[in-house]
Phi, psi and omega in degrees: 000131181256151183219152170246127182238144168271177185297321180295321179295317179293321178298322178295321179292316179298323178295317179293314180295330181295344177286333182249339185230153161269124185256120182248146176196172178290120180238161180268125176252105185298125179067020186262011182266194184303318176257143190297337182261013180246131180286155177241136174258113186218158182286131179209179183286133181261130175247321183233160180301322183289348176291331186282128178268110181265331192265005177224147174285138177291140179292327177241159188265174176295343186311328184295346177277310182279334182226079188301150178304317175225119186233119177284124181264322181200159173241158183213151170233185179288349184248336184204163176239130181239128176291138178296130183285137177284158175293139182288334182281154172283181182231136170238131180239125174270123185204163182274172185302315182300320180289328177292326172294327179296331177301320178299321178294318177296319177300320180299315182289313188274335186243340186234015186254079184108189186279337185246134174280152176282113187300316187287324175292316184299320183289335172283316186298320185289346179256014188251136171241158187234134173251117180282127175267115181297140179249117177264341183214135179282149174274163190303320186268359182291145169218039184296326181298315180293334179268359177072027183242016185282348176212157181202155174248004185269067180222161177270328178203149173248155182210130173207145181285147173222180183305110175077005182188208185219143176258135184229133170245119186255132176236010180250111185302323184290347179262353187299314182298318180297318180293319179297325182292327187247002182277158174278320174198168178252142182201168175285128180234126175244118182302139179288148174212153180278148178242357180209142176233155177289325182268141182225150173228151176224113180269123182301139178292328184266023181299137180210168179300344181297336180293348176295343179275353182295155179274358180297335183285337182299331181301327185279353174301322182261331183283315183283139179251018179044048177277336178081005182301323181300322179289320186289331178271344184293132181284352182244356175285132188231012182292142178213165174235165180250137179230132172260119181255115183252124175278336176203188180293337188238002181226134178182189179210157177254131183236147170261126187231138178307141176228172185220133177288353182264351186260159177298141176093347184298323184256015178295141179230169179301143180093359176092003179283159179203139179254159178049062181286329180276146181295327177296324177293324178291320178297318178301314180299313183297311183297313182290331174294320183290322189241008176220296187303312183299317180295324178299327182272316189254343178093002178213159185290146177283317181292138179251003174076028180286334177080008182295326180296322176295321184292323192264346185297123181288346179256009177057037173277127183259118177297318181297321178294322178296319177299319180292342177277352183296330177296321176297322179295321178299314180294322179298316180294321177299315180296321181294320180292330182284340183280000000 
């Protein structure tokens, strides 16, 4: 069922839903970017329709809601261990099609990767609903069309601004009455999606682990500064580390904290050993995991083509360009094998 809402109607709906849910969406944080006079678009709690940023890509993804940057799992004393209590409210996340496809990737890693589901992710995930933000125009670094993530039907509600109001497509029965009460009229609504992007990628059909032997990775030894920003903004990167924070000898808590395969120390092991010490080796691992390893396990690509990694890299390293170089790597390995 489709609806047309004015701003007051949408605000009334958000107010009502806010009693049962925490509503997250891309919001503007003034002066919150790398430079103090540059705004940051990041996920935060939505109260009003005007809080939602529709016309810019968020610098960081929705991932921080379902997989927090720092998440307390339990607290402990010398006498007992207590599991961190979940928030009683449900969660609603406003996100674009590529990010909604990324949810499937997170589900694969946390819920379908081995015999045991991730308990802490699951208890957040089962209380979460999704509002699809329609995309009428692709951003410069997007390549969602080539990754097949430019449209989706897996949403509870869609939302996009139109002249003087908002168009909504509802697929959640429990919200129908509320929408009918506050809408201006009902109509057929089809969420907008992009069908063309300026940026393109082509993943070779004959891609194999052998491309890891290519010399294209050596270039990143000097270009990459292993800051890990590409991992932290990516909606499908899920690496984490565990930290025990002690306030005293007998009181503390255990936290799950985002980690990055691109930074120093990620592959350190007991005894002083470490793998992938060179930045080019780390870049090889990340790229092939995104466009080869993950697909071998789950049957679909890990990367969703949002382009945030291209946007945030301080050294202007383009992930999409690196993917497009893989065909050269394939040919290079073939030539080497033929000699």
